[in-house]
N, C-alpha and C positions, 0 to 999 in steps of 0.2 A: 129333846136329849135328856135320858134323867140325873139322878140326881149321882148316884156311884159312876157314870158315863163322865160327868163332869170332875168328879175327884179323880179319877184314872188321867181325865188330861192334862189336869194340871200339876197332879205329881208325876206325869211324863215331862211335858213343858218344865216345871222344874228343876228335876234331875238330869235333863240336856243340858238347860242353861248354868247348873253348876257345875257337872264337869267338862264344857266347854272352857269356864273361866279363868280356871285353874292353868293351863296350858299357855291361851291368850296372855293371860296375866306372867308367865314363864318369859314365853319369847318377848316381852316390855320388858321385863328385867337385864334380860342378855342386851337386849340394845344399848341401854344404860349400861352396864359390865364395860360393854365396847365404846362408848364413846368414854365413859371414863380411862380407859387405855392409853386415852391420845389417836388413836387412830383416825384417820383422818375421814371425815362426810361423806359419803358416796351417792350418788344415786339410787343404785340399787340399799343401799341402811334405809333411805328415806323414803321407797316406795311402802318395805316391809313395815314400816314406822306406821305410816299410815294408815296400813293395813290393816294393823294390831289396833290403833284407836280405831280406825270402822268397826271391829270387829267387835272390840269391847264395847263401845257404844248399843250396838243392837242388841248383845247378849243383855245389856242389865237396861230396856227397852223391851224386849220379848220375854223375859224375866217376869216382868211388870203385867205385861197383855196376855201372856199364856201362863206362867205358871199360879202354884195355889196361893192367893191373895192374904189368908188368915187378918189379923185387928191390926195389923199394922199400919201407921200413917205415915205418910212422908210433907216433909215441910216443902215449901212454895219453891226455896233454890234449889231443892234436890231435883224437884220434876223438872224447871226451866233449864238447867245442867244435861237430864238425862235426853229428853227433848231437842234442846242444841246439838248433843253429841252425833245428835241418830239422825238427824236432820245435817248435819256439816256437808258439805259439795251435793248438794243437793237442787234441785230447784223449788224446793219449798223452805217457808221462813214460820215459825211455830210462835204464835202467842199466847202466852196462858195468861190468868187472869186472875182465878182464886190466890189469896196473899194467904190463907190459913190453912196447917196440914189439913190435907186429904185423907179418907181411908182408900187403904190399896186396892180395895173393892168397886170402886169410883171410878179410885184413877185407871183403872184396870177398864173399866167399860168407855172413856172416855179416848186410849189410848185405843183401843179398835174401833169406834167413831172413826178416828183420826186416818184411822188405815184405808176403809170403807169407805170414806171423801176422798185420800190419795187417789184413786182408782178410777176415778171422776174427772182429776183433773191431771191429761196427758203433758202438756206443758208446764206442770209446778201451778204455787201461787204461796196463795197466803193459807191459814191457817190458825186459826183459834180458837180457844176451849177454854170456856165461860161459865158461869156461877147463876143464877137468878133464882133466889131464895133455895129449895131443896132441887131446882131443876139442872140439870147442865144444859147446854149447849155446844157443838162443837159444827162447824161453819166451816168448808174452802170456799178460795172465789178465786181466780184464776182468768188469766186471757180466753181458757179454754172452757168450758165443763162438758165434757161426757158420759153420765152416769149412762152406768148399764143397766137398763128400763128390767131384763130380767132380772139380775141381782138384789137389784134397791126395793124391787118387788119384794123380796122376803124379809123385809126390812120395817116393810108398813104394819101397820095396827089392824090390817084388816088376813097379814097375813095365818093361814092355819094350821097351829101346828104338830095338828093329828092327822095332818097328808101327808105326814113322810117326812124323811130327814133328809135336808135341803142339802147334806154335806156330801149324798151319794151327787147329785147336778152340779157341782164346782167343785174348781181342780183348788192343790193346794193353797197354789198363793191366793185366792177367795177365801178363808176358811176363815174368815174373818165374820162374813156374812152369814154365815150359818151358827156362830158364836153369841156375836154380838147381840141378838134380838133374843137364845136363848136363855144366857145371862140377865138381860137386863126382865124377862118371865119372869127368871127366879127371885130377883130382887124385890120384888111388887113392884117393879115398871111399866112405866109405855116407853115405845118406843116412835118417836114421832118423826118419818122421814121427810124432808121437802127441799124442792128441786128447782131452780130457777135456768135459764139460759147466763145469768153470770156468778149464780152460789146454789153450793148443795149444803145443805145442815142437815143435822141428828140429834134430836133430844129426847132427853127421858130424865 
């Protein structure tokens, strides 16, 4: 995946997230107006409100994972809020360790790595994002660890980027496995996957 294709994919991701957040926000505002009007809260309204919150949270997550990174940095509080909202109601709990603001470009790698780990955890579990010096590590641990060997092979240091576009062999739900190693290489880093019966991890 060359630089021009990177830029185009990032712009498409940013545009989709930007265009979706406005109608989602409008629905949320409409629900608030209904509540202020004094109408009794109904199960239907609660369902819509929950769906709007979930949609907004996922858009915020995807905007970082798949949108243009730029030079922006996010505080630890902002990142924790995004991760907590995106995993609310799921079987995953995320622990975000960094305390200082972090560049959005590195957070994008961490979010994509997190999505890779999630695929190996069919029963959910704990996801931990941490740093050691300049290195980052994302670890997933849970009651059942089942990584897809073919997908995780795309993440290994021995994967040959000249062997072809891995995106041709994966589904849209697995696109993070094609995007993460390409972005890590573009950042001048090495991606190191680890797998065991108890956990999976990705270091870069």
